Structures are given as structure tokens and as C-alpha cells.
C-alpha positions as a printed NumPy array, in Angstrom:
array([[  0.01 ,   0.005,   0.345],
       [  2.853,   2.417,   0.759],
       [  4.51 ,   2.091,  -2.551],
       [  1.24 ,   2.046,  -4.562],
       [  0.438,   5.68 ,  -3.061],
       [  3.958,   7.224,  -3.479],
       [  5.127,   7.01 ,   0.177],
       [  7.307,   3.999,   0.264],
       [ 10.005,   5.682,   2.078],
       [  7.987,   7.703,   4.241],
       [  8.009,   7.285,   8.178],
       [  4.112,   7.217,   7.733],
       [  0.994,   8.412,   6.316],
       [ -2.548,   9.437,   6.709],
       [ -5.411,   7.781,   5.09 ],
       [ -9.083,   8.932,   4.602],
       [-11.111,   5.737,   4.458],
       [-14.782,   5.447,   3.37 ],
       [-17.101,   2.943,   5.173],
       [-16.705,   0.546,   2.283],
       [-12.725,   0.374,   2.831],
       [-12.073,   2.39 ,  -0.085],
       [ -9.143,   4.901,   0.253],
       [-10.53 ,   8.442,  -0.352],
       [ -7.31 ,  10.426,   0.319],
       [ -3.92 ,  10.073,   1.009],
       [ -2.354,  12.56 ,   3.394],
       [ -5.263,  14.955,   3.177],
       [ -5.228,  18.595,   4.646],
       [ -8.247,  20.024,   6.817],
       [ -9.779,  21.752,   3.597],
       [ -9.749,  18.292,   1.874],
       [-11.263,  16.385,   4.583],
       [-14.092,  18.952,   5.001],
       [-14.718,  18.696,   1.336],
       [-14.86 ,  15.103,   1.168],
       [-16.935,  14.855,   4.4  ],
       [-19.26 ,  17.373,   3.113],
       [-20.16 ,  15.144,   0.111],
       [-20.774,  12.376,   2.671],
       [-22.863,  14.215,   5.017]])
């Protein structure tokens, strides 16, 4: 999963995962999280 999303050599990463287990965003900032959650709510 790390290499797939371009963070293979990173110390970690943040993933926003939907209810169905699909990765919605990788290392999202606050604005991206708000936009994605706004679509879901």
C-alpha cells in the first residue's frame, strides 16, 4: 500500500478511508477532509 500511493520511503502516512474500505485520500489536509466529508454528510 505504501509504494502504491507514493510514500514507500516515508515514516508514515494518513489515509482517509470510506465506510466501504475504499481509500478516499492520502495525506489530506483539513480542507480536503472537509470537502470529502461534506459530500458524504
